[in-house]
DSSP file (Angstrom, degrees, kcal/mol; ACC not computed):
  #  RESIDUE AA STRUCTURE BP1 BP2  ACC     N-H-->O    O-->H-N    N-H-->O    O-->H-N    TCO  KAPPA ALPHA  PHI   PSI    X-CA   Y-CA   Z-CA
    1    1 A M              0   0    0      0, 0.0     2,-0.0     0, 0.0     0, 0.0   0.000 360.0 360.0 360.0 130.4    0.0    0.0    0.0
    2    2 A P        -     0   0    0      0, 0.0     2,-0.2     0, 0.0     0, 0.0  -0.313 360.0-111.8 -64.4 147.0    1.4    3.4   -0.9
    3    3 A W        -     0   0    0      1,-0.1     2,-0.1     2,-0.1     0, 0.0  -0.511  27.7-118.6 -77.8 146.9    2.3    5.7    1.9
    4    4 A S     >  -     0   0    0     -2,-0.2     4,-2.3     1,-0.1     5,-0.2  -0.338  29.4-106.5 -73.6 164.7    0.3    8.9    2.4
    5    5 A A  H  > S+     0   0    0      1,-0.2     4,-2.2     2,-0.2     5,-0.2   0.881 122.4  54.4 -60.1 -37.5    2.1   12.3    2.2
    6    6 A A  H  > S+     0   0    0      2,-0.2     4,-2.4     1,-0.2    -1,-0.2   0.897 108.4  47.6 -65.4 -40.2    1.9   12.6    6.0
    7    7 A R  H  > S+     0   0    0      2,-0.2     4,-2.5     1,-0.2    -2,-0.2   0.909 111.1  50.8 -68.3 -41.3    3.6    9.2    6.5
    8    8 A R  H  X S+     0   0    0     -4,-2.3     4,-2.3     1,-0.2    -2,-0.2   0.909 112.1  48.0 -61.0 -41.2    6.4   10.0    4.0
    9    9 A E  H  X S+     0   0    0     -4,-2.2     4,-1.4     2,-0.2    -2,-0.2   0.908 110.5  51.1 -65.9 -41.8    6.9   13.3    5.9
   10   10 A A  H  < S+     0   0    0     -4,-2.4    -2,-0.2     1,-0.2    -1,-0.2   0.911 111.7  47.8 -62.1 -41.7    7.0   11.6    9.2
   11   11 A Y  H >< S+     0   0    0     -4,-2.5     3,-1.2     1,-0.2    -2,-0.2   0.922 111.3  50.0 -63.6 -45.0    9.5    9.1    7.9
   12   12 A A  H 3< S+     0   0    0     -4,-2.3    -1,-0.2     1,-0.3    -2,-0.2   0.753 119.2  38.3 -66.1 -23.9   11.7   11.8    6.5
   13   13 A N  T 3< S+     0   0    0     -4,-1.4     2,-2.0    -5,-0.1    -1,-0.3  -0.052  72.9 147.1-118.6  31.0   11.6   13.7    9.8
   14   14 A D    <   +     0   0    0     -3,-1.2     3,-0.3     1,-0.2     6,-0.1  -0.471   9.4 148.8 -72.9  82.7   11.8   10.9   12.3
   15   15 A Q        +     0   0    0     -2,-2.0    -1,-0.2     1,-0.2     6,-0.1   0.458  52.8  78.8 -96.4  -3.0   13.8   12.7   15.0
   16   16 A D  S    S+     0   0    0     -3,-0.1    -1,-0.2     3,-0.0    -2,-0.1   0.668  81.7  75.0 -78.1 -16.1   12.2   10.9   17.9
   17   17 A N  S >  S-     0   0    0     -3,-0.3     3,-1.8     1,-0.1     4,-0.4  -0.863  72.8-149.3-101.0 122.7   14.5    7.9   17.3
   18   18 A P  T 3  S+     0   0    0      0, 0.0     3,-0.2     0, 0.0    -1,-0.1   0.683  96.7  57.9 -65.2 -15.8   18.1    8.3   18.4
   19   19 A D  T 3  S+     0   0    0      1,-0.2     3,-0.1     3,-0.1    39,-0.1   0.446  80.5  89.4 -92.1   0.3   19.3    5.9   15.6
   20   20 A T  S <  S+     0   0    0     -3,-1.8     2,-0.5     1,-0.2    -1,-0.2   0.942  97.3  25.9 -63.2 -48.2   17.7    8.0   12.8
   21   21 A L        -     0   0    0     -4,-0.4     2,-0.5    -3,-0.2    -1,-0.2  -0.973  68.4-177.8-121.8 124.7   20.8   10.1   12.3
   22   22 A I        -     0   0    0     -2,-0.5     2,-0.2    -3,-0.1    -3,-0.1  -0.985  30.9-119.6-122.1 124.7   24.3    8.9   13.1
   23   23 A A        +     0   0    0     -2,-0.5     2,-0.3     1,-0.0    -2,-0.0  -0.440  45.1 159.8 -66.8 128.2   27.2   11.3   12.6
   24   24 A V        -     0   0    0     -2,-0.2     2,-0.0     1,-0.0    -1,-0.0  -0.897  43.8 -85.1-139.3 168.6   29.7    9.8   10.1
   25   25 A T     >  -     0   0    0     -2,-0.3     4,-2.3     1,-0.1     5,-0.2  -0.346  38.5-114.8 -71.4 159.3   32.5   11.2    8.0
   26   26 A A  H  > S+     0   0    0      1,-0.2     4,-2.5     2,-0.2     5,-0.2   0.890 117.3  54.2 -61.3 -39.4   31.6   12.6    4.6
   27   27 A A  H  > S+     0   0    0      1,-0.2     4,-2.3     2,-0.2    -1,-0.2   0.911 108.9  47.4 -63.2 -42.2   33.7    9.8    3.0
   28   28 A S  H  > S+     0   0    0      2,-0.2     4,-2.0     1,-0.2    -1,-0.2   0.916 111.6  50.9 -64.9 -42.8   31.7    7.1    4.8
   29   29 A N  H  X S+     0   0    0     -4,-2.3     4,-2.4     1,-0.2    -2,-0.2   0.904 111.7  47.5 -61.6 -42.3   28.4    8.8    3.9
   30   30 A R  H  < S+     0   0    0     -4,-2.5    -1,-0.2     1,-0.2    -2,-0.2   0.892 110.4  51.7 -66.5 -39.6   29.4    8.9    0.2
   31   31 A S  H  < S+     0   0    0     -4,-2.3    -1,-0.2    -5,-0.2    -2,-0.2   0.853 114.7  42.8 -68.7 -32.6   30.6    5.2    0.2
   32   32 A K  H >< S+     0   0    0     -4,-2.0     3,-2.6    -5,-0.2    -2,-0.2   0.924  78.0 152.5 -75.9 -45.9   27.3    4.0    1.7
   33   33 A A  T 3< S-     0   0    0     -4,-2.4    -1,-0.1     1,-0.3    -2,-0.1  -0.287  81.2 -28.2  49.5-123.6   25.0    6.2   -0.4
   34   34 A D  T 3  S+     0   0    0     -4,-0.1    -1,-0.3    -3,-0.1     2,-0.2   0.042 101.2 133.9-109.0  26.0   21.7    4.3   -0.6
   35   35 A K    <   -     0   0    0     -3,-2.6    -3,-0.0     4,-0.1    -4,-0.0  -0.476  45.2-142.5 -78.8 145.3   23.2    0.8   -0.2
   36   36 A D    >>  -     0   0    0     -2,-0.2     3,-2.2     1,-0.0     4,-1.7  -0.419  41.1 -83.3 -95.4 178.1   21.7   -1.8    2.1
   37   37 A P  T 34 S+     0   0    0      0, 0.0    -2,-0.0     0, 0.0    15,-0.0   0.657 126.6  64.3 -61.6 -15.0   23.7   -4.3    4.2
   38   38 A A  T 34 S+     0   0    0      1,-0.1     3,-0.1     3,-0.0    32,-0.1   0.753 116.7  28.4 -74.0 -22.5   23.9   -6.6    1.3
   39   39 A E  T <4 S+     0   0    0     -3,-2.2     2,-0.3     1,-0.3    -1,-0.1   0.598 128.2  22.8-112.4 -17.3   26.0   -4.0   -0.5
   40   40 A W     <  +     0   0    0     -4,-1.7    -1,-0.3     2,-0.0    -8,-0.0  -0.987  49.5 174.7-156.2 139.4   27.7   -2.1    2.3
   41   41 A L        -     0   0    0     -2,-0.3     4,-0.1    -3,-0.1     7,-0.1  -0.969  47.3 -85.6-137.4 154.1   28.8   -2.4    5.9
   42   42 A P        -     0   0    0      0, 0.0     6,-0.1     0, 0.0     5,-0.1  -0.240  33.2-125.3 -57.4 146.9   30.8    0.0    8.0
   43   43 A S  S    S+     0   0    0      1,-0.1     2,-1.1     2,-0.1     3,-0.1   0.794  97.9  82.1 -65.4 -26.3   34.6   -0.3    7.7
   44   44 A D    >   -     0   0    0      1,-0.2     3,-2.2     2,-0.1     4,-0.3  -0.690  68.0-166.0 -80.1  99.3   34.7   -0.7   11.5
   45   45 A T  G >  S+     0   0    0     -2,-1.1     3,-1.2     1,-0.3     4,-0.4   0.743  82.1  68.8 -62.8 -22.7   33.9   -4.4   11.8
   46   46 A S  G 3  S+     0   0    0      1,-0.2    -1,-0.3     2,-0.1     4,-0.3   0.654  99.1  52.4 -69.8 -12.0   33.3   -4.1   15.5
   47   47 A Y  G <> S+     0   0    0     -3,-2.2     4,-2.7     1,-0.1    -1,-0.2   0.456  80.2  95.4 -99.7  -3.5   30.2   -2.0   14.6
   48   48 A H  H <> S+     0   0    0     -3,-1.2     4,-2.6    -4,-0.3     5,-0.2   0.889  84.6  48.4 -57.8 -43.1   28.6   -4.5   12.2
   49   49 A C  H  > S+     0   0    0     -4,-0.4     4,-2.4     2,-0.2    -1,-0.2   0.931 114.4  44.6 -66.2 -45.3   26.3   -6.1   14.9
   50   50 A A  H  > S+     0   0    0     -4,-0.3     4,-2.4     2,-0.2    -1,-0.2   0.900 113.7  51.7 -64.6 -40.1   25.1   -2.7   16.2
   51   51 A Y  H  X S+     0   0    0     -4,-2.7     4,-2.5     2,-0.2    -2,-0.2   0.934 111.2  46.4 -62.0 -46.7   24.6   -1.5   12.6
   52   52 A A  H  X S+     0   0    0     -4,-2.6     4,-2.7    -5,-0.2     5,-0.2   0.910 112.2  50.4 -63.8 -42.3   22.6   -4.6   11.6
   53   53 A A  H  X S+     0   0    0     -4,-2.4     4,-2.4     1,-0.2    -1,-0.2   0.908 112.6  46.7 -63.1 -41.3   20.4   -4.3   14.7
   54   54 A T  H  X S+     0   0    0     -4,-2.4     4,-2.2     2,-0.2    -1,-0.2   0.896 111.7  51.7 -66.5 -40.2   19.7   -0.7   14.1
   55   55 A W  H  X S+     0   0    0     -4,-2.5     4,-2.2     2,-0.2    -2,-0.2   0.940 112.4  45.0 -61.2 -48.3   19.0   -1.4   10.4
   56   56 A V  H  X S+     0   0    0     -4,-2.7     4,-2.7     1,-0.2     5,-0.2   0.900 110.5  54.5 -64.4 -40.9   16.5   -4.1   11.3
   57   57 A A  H  X S+     0   0    0     -4,-2.4     4,-3.1    -5,-0.2    -1,-0.2   0.897 108.7  48.7 -60.3 -40.5   14.9   -2.0   14.0
   58   58 A T  H  X S+     0   0    0     -4,-2.2     4,-2.1     2,-0.2    -1,-0.2   0.917 110.8  50.5 -66.2 -42.4   14.3    0.8   11.5
   59   59 A K  H  <>S+     0   0    0     -4,-2.2     5,-2.8     1,-0.2     4,-0.5   0.927 116.1  41.7 -59.1 -45.2   12.8   -1.7    9.0
   60   60 A L  H ><5S+     0   0    0     -4,-2.7     3,-0.8     3,-0.2    -2,-0.2   0.908 110.5  56.9 -70.1 -41.6   10.5   -3.0   11.7
   61   61 A R  H 3<5S+     0   0    0     -4,-3.1    30,-2.4     1,-0.3    -1,-0.2   0.889 120.3  29.6 -55.4 -42.1    9.7    0.4   13.1
   62   62 A W  T 3<5S-     0   0    0     -4,-2.1    -1,-0.3    28,-0.2    -2,-0.2   0.323 107.5-119.2-104.0   6.4    8.4    1.6    9.7
   63   63 A D  T < 5 +     0   0    0     -3,-0.8     2,-0.3    -4,-0.5    -3,-0.2   0.933  53.2 170.8  54.6  50.4    7.2   -1.8    8.4
   64   64 A L      < -     0   0    0     -5,-2.8    -1,-0.2    -6,-0.2     2,-0.1  -0.657  29.6-121.3 -93.9 147.7    9.6   -1.6    5.5
   65   65 A A        -     0   0    0     -2,-0.3     2,-0.4    -5,-0.0    -1,-0.1  -0.376  17.4-150.8 -80.5 162.5   10.2   -4.5    3.1
   66   66 A A        -     0   0    0     -2,-0.1     2,-0.0     4,-0.0     0, 0.0  -0.999  14.1-129.8-133.0 135.9   13.6   -6.1    2.5
   67   67 A D     >  -     0   0    0     -2,-0.4     4,-2.7     1,-0.1     5,-0.2  -0.290  35.4 -98.4 -77.3 173.2   14.7   -7.8   -0.7
   68   68 A E  H  > S+     0   0    0      1,-0.2     4,-2.6     2,-0.2     5,-0.2   0.870 121.9  51.0 -64.4 -39.0   16.2  -11.3   -0.7
   69   69 A A  H  > S+     0   0    0      2,-0.2     4,-2.2     1,-0.2    -1,-0.2   0.923 113.2  46.0 -64.3 -43.3   19.8  -10.1   -0.9
   70   70 A E  H  > S+     0   0    0      2,-0.2     4,-2.5     1,-0.2    -2,-0.2   0.922 112.5  51.0 -63.5 -44.5   19.3   -7.7    2.0
   71   71 A R  H  X S+     0   0    0     -4,-2.7     4,-2.4     1,-0.2    -2,-0.2   0.917 111.0  47.8 -59.4 -45.6   17.5  -10.4    4.0
   72   72 A Q  H  X S+     0   0    0     -4,-2.6     4,-2.4     2,-0.2    -1,-0.2   0.895 111.0  51.1 -65.2 -40.2   20.3  -12.9    3.5
   73   73 A A  H  X S+     0   0    0     -4,-2.2     4,-2.2     2,-0.2    -1,-0.2   0.920 112.0  47.0 -62.6 -43.3   22.9  -10.4    4.5
   74   74 A L  H  X S+     0   0    0     -4,-2.5     4,-2.5     2,-0.2    -2,-0.2   0.882 110.8  51.3 -67.7 -38.1   21.0   -9.6    7.7
   75   75 A L  H  X S+     0   0    0     -4,-2.4     4,-1.7     2,-0.2    -1,-0.2   0.905 110.0  50.6 -64.2 -40.2   20.5  -13.3    8.5
   76   76 A G  H  X S+     0   0    0     -4,-2.4     4,-0.9     1,-0.2    -2,-0.2   0.908 111.4  47.6 -62.7 -42.2   24.3  -13.8    8.0
   77   77 A L  H >X S+     0   0    0     -4,-2.2     3,-0.7     1,-0.2     4,-0.5   0.900 107.2  57.0 -64.8 -39.7   25.1  -10.9   10.3
   78   78 A A  H >< S+     0   0    0     -4,-2.5     3,-0.9     1,-0.3    -1,-0.2   0.859 101.0  57.5 -60.9 -35.3   22.6  -12.2   12.9
   79   79 A E  H 3< S+     0   0    0     -4,-1.7    -1,-0.3     1,-0.2    -2,-0.2   0.820 110.9  42.8 -64.8 -29.8   24.5  -15.6   13.0
   80   80 A T  H << S+     0   0    0     -4,-0.9    -1,-0.2    -3,-0.7    -2,-0.2   0.440 112.7  56.3 -94.3   0.2   27.6  -13.7   14.0
   81   81 A C    X<  +     0   0    0     -3,-0.9     3,-1.7    -4,-0.5    -1,-0.2  -0.454  56.1 155.7-128.3  59.1   25.8  -11.4   16.4
   82   82 A P  T 3  S+     0   0    0      0, 0.0    -1,-0.1     0, 0.0    -2,-0.1   0.748  77.4  49.3 -63.4 -21.8   24.1  -13.7   18.9
   83   83 A A  T 3  S+     0   0    0     -3,-0.1     2,-0.1     2,-0.1    -2,-0.0   0.509  82.5 118.6 -94.1  -4.1   24.0  -11.0   21.6
   84   84 A A    <   -     0   0    0     -3,-1.7     2,-0.5    -6,-0.2    -3,-0.1  -0.397  51.2-152.9 -67.2 137.6   22.6   -8.3   19.4
   85   85 A L        -     0   0    0     -2,-0.1     2,-0.7     2,-0.0    -2,-0.1  -0.949   4.3-151.6-115.2 128.0   19.3   -6.9   20.6
   86   86 A V        +     0   0    0     -2,-0.5     2,-0.4   -30,-0.1   -32,-0.1  -0.885  22.7 174.9 -99.0 117.2   16.8   -5.4   18.2
   87   87 A S        +     0   0    0     -2,-0.7     2,-0.3   -34,-0.1   -30,-0.1  -0.984   8.3 147.4-127.2 131.1   14.7   -2.8   20.0
   88   88 A Y        -     0   0    0     -2,-0.4   -30,-0.1   -28,-0.1    -2,-0.0  -0.989  39.3-135.3-156.7 160.4   12.1   -0.6   18.3
   89   89 A E        -     0   0    0     -2,-0.3    -2,-0.0   -32,-0.1   -72,-0.0  -0.985  35.6-122.6-119.8 118.5    8.8    1.2   18.8
   90   90 A P        -     0   0    0      0, 0.0   -28,-0.2     0, 0.0   -29,-0.1  -0.262  21.2-122.6 -61.1 145.1    6.5    0.9   15.8
   91   91 A V              0   0    0    -30,-2.4     0, 0.0     1,-0.1     0, 0.0  -0.737 360.0 360.0 -85.3 133.8    5.3    4.1   14.2
   92   92 A P              0   0    0      0, 0.0    -1,-0.1     0, 0.0   -30,-0.1   0.522 360.0 360.0 -65.4 360.0    1.5    4.3   14.3
């Protein structure tokens, strides 16, 4: 179902979630662009588990779909991150 203009605006301006914006270098931001975890992960491997958990939480928070490559990448990360906790509050 297509999102309403109000939902698109709420998503674009989701400032209530501390994981919405994470400060990174310009180079890191450019290298990531619009890639999902199947195509890009932070260069700091110690952050992969937290990154994946945050990614999944955002997907769940906004009821977003994941393609098969993204899903497989996240499942692979989950296998290496048994202590990672996904915490989110769904958006109404």
